[in-house]
Steps between C-alpha positions, in 0.01 A plus 500: 500500500618626836647836602634664815423868573717693742417859393221668308711538185520118478136495386618628161710184453198285585283682247774479234498121536124450535366738236619298198345188655150648550297296252161495673262786578467420870767549765426396859700673773533330834673622812435639845403861564790723412687228309535711186210406273416859410867596473550218249195626310644853490823375343312271258269774374784747459676241284181453296516871423222621728528855626204452738556532874483148641350448844356217700141417403414404859205737530406541134517119447626556142722762339533544126827594331580573138799353314602482135401133501152565644320550826629345820256442786645468851271330750518460877259227618610519864169640626278270293300274733374249240514415134171679430663831595776433249243442226310811609797719415487361147834320503410286198448808282837637608669168419346503153606858422859542605858455406571390860309452825714510812317349796625550858355269766354266233422206732122559508489485118773246428272202456316691225833553319581130463386508135695819423869506421669735742824585674568515871750712690557420867685740729638391836653755730727424794524867601841566343453350153232352278495178305299509178377187323344536153333230295 
């Protein structure tokens, strides 16, 4: 699926299309800094019924949110230097105990996810608009 975003309100249309197709407990978010990964997550969690304040987990590494369907863990692996650091934060336990794990900057951990069914959302920004690809 592919979408074009021209204004912030367009994220709601993306979430409306993607949410019914979320069948796996892992969602990888890829995109440059400022592409809209956290903004997408804000819209997604609101639509899952969360009333928690959603923010980027850049410094916390992982944020936990509550929804009617279960806990959602939002990771940012940008500052992880190696796979051992990812294991040190206990990522496997989070993956086993969630409704959904959203992982920003997943590249350092992607090889470990080959045996897990997951979704991927890529965001490309050209400055004026964003192209979203979901699979």
